[in-house]
N, C-alpha and C positions, 0 to 999 in steps of 0.2 A: 503493499498500499504505501503510495506516496504522501509525503506530509503535504498538509495545505501550505501550513506557514508555520513558523518556528516562535514562540515565546520568549520571552526573558522575563524570569518573573521571579521571585524573592519568599522565600517560607512565610508565611503569615505569621508563626507562633516566635521561630527563632532568629528571621531575616538571611538563612543559607540561602546563599545564591545560586547553586548547582541542583534546583529543583526535577527530578525527573517528571514527565510529560506523556502522558500517552491519550491517544484521539479514539475517542469511538463515535458511533453512528447511530442516535437513538433518537426519533423525533428530531432531527438536527444533529450537530456536531458539537458533543460533550467531550471536556478537558479532563484528565483525569490526572492530579497532579499528587505527587511524592515527594516529601524531605528525605533524604539519606542520613540527614545529621539526626533529627529529634522524630523521623517518623508520622511524622503531622502529614494525614492525608484530608484532600479537599476536591469538589468538581464544580467546573464553571461551565458555563455554555457561550462557544466562541460567536464573538460578533458582536458581544454585549458591552460597549464602552464603558458606561457606568459602574461596571462590574471591576471591569479593569483598572480602573481610574481608585478606586476604594482599595482594591488590592495594594496598587503601588504603593498610596500613600500609608497604609498598614505597613506592609512590607520595609517600609523607609521608618518609620516610628519604632520597630521592631530591631531595626538594625541599631538605631542611636542607643536605643537602651541597651542594647547587649554591647555596647563599646564601651 
């Protein structure tokens, strides 16, 4: 399966930058994310810019608090 696009996202819990992402087609494109550092898992629907912006802000806050 060819990847539609590549996401650059940080873990929402620990701020780790190397999050694994799998793509699943289920009534649209669903992204399954997993952090190898803290094992946090979450899903996201592709093409939802508001959710991506909220995740970016949350990841930035997590990275600042971890430092």
